[in-house]
N, C-alpha and C positions, 0 to 999 in steps of 0.2 A: 492157607495158600494165599489168601488175599493180603494178609499182613506181610508175607514174604515178598510178594510182588511190590507192595508199597515201600518196603525197606530197600529193595533193589532199585526202584526208581529214585528214591532219595539218595542212595549211594551214587548212582550215575549222575544225577544233577549236581551233587556236591563235588564229584570228581571233575566235571566240566568247569564248574566255577573255580575250583582250585587251580586247574591247569591254565585257565584264562588269566587269573591273577598272577600266576608264576610267569607267564609269557609277558604280561604287562610290566612286571618288575624287571625282567631281563631287558626289555626295550628301554626302560628308564635308565638302567645302569649303562647300557650301550650309549645312550644319548649323553649322559654325564661324561663318559669317557671321551666322547668326541667334542665336548665343549658346548653342546646344545642345551639350552635351558629346558627342563622337563615340561614346563607348561606350554611350550611351543609344539609338543608332539601331537596333541589333539586340538583340532579347531574347536572354538567355543560352541556349545550347544545352542541352537536357535531357540528363542523363547516362543512358547506356544501362542498362537493367535486365538483370541476369543477368551471367554470366561473359563476358569479352571473347573467349575462345578460340573460342566459337561463331561470332562475327562473322568472326574471322580464317580459320577453316576454310571458312566459306561463301564468302568472297572468293577463297580459294585454289581451291576447286572451280570457281568461275566462270572464273578465269584458265585453269585446265586445260581447261575446255570450249571456251573461245575459241581456245586454242592448238590443240586437236584439230580444230576447225573450219577453222582456217587450214591445218593440215597436210593435211587431206583436200582442201581447195580447191586447194592447190599440187600435190598428187598428181594430181588430175583434170586440172589444167592441163598438167602435164608429160606425161600419157598422151595427151592430145589434140594436143599440139604436136609430139610425137615421130614424126609420120607417116612414110611410106615414103621 
């Protein structure tokens, strides 16, 4: 059951990414047809202020927290399913 839900979540995430990219391609094609250069569609991303290591450490802490949550979830699942 856990693997099925993981696969379902993966499929949903993949579908959302696919549909987003497809919409982005349609916007680029529409801009080209109107004569607008594609690079003018999106404003340039602002550069982050401050050192980048803070961003990387924050992302690492989030990944560790998610991994710990999965570990606790699987531990509880194995405790409940290992009945008599």
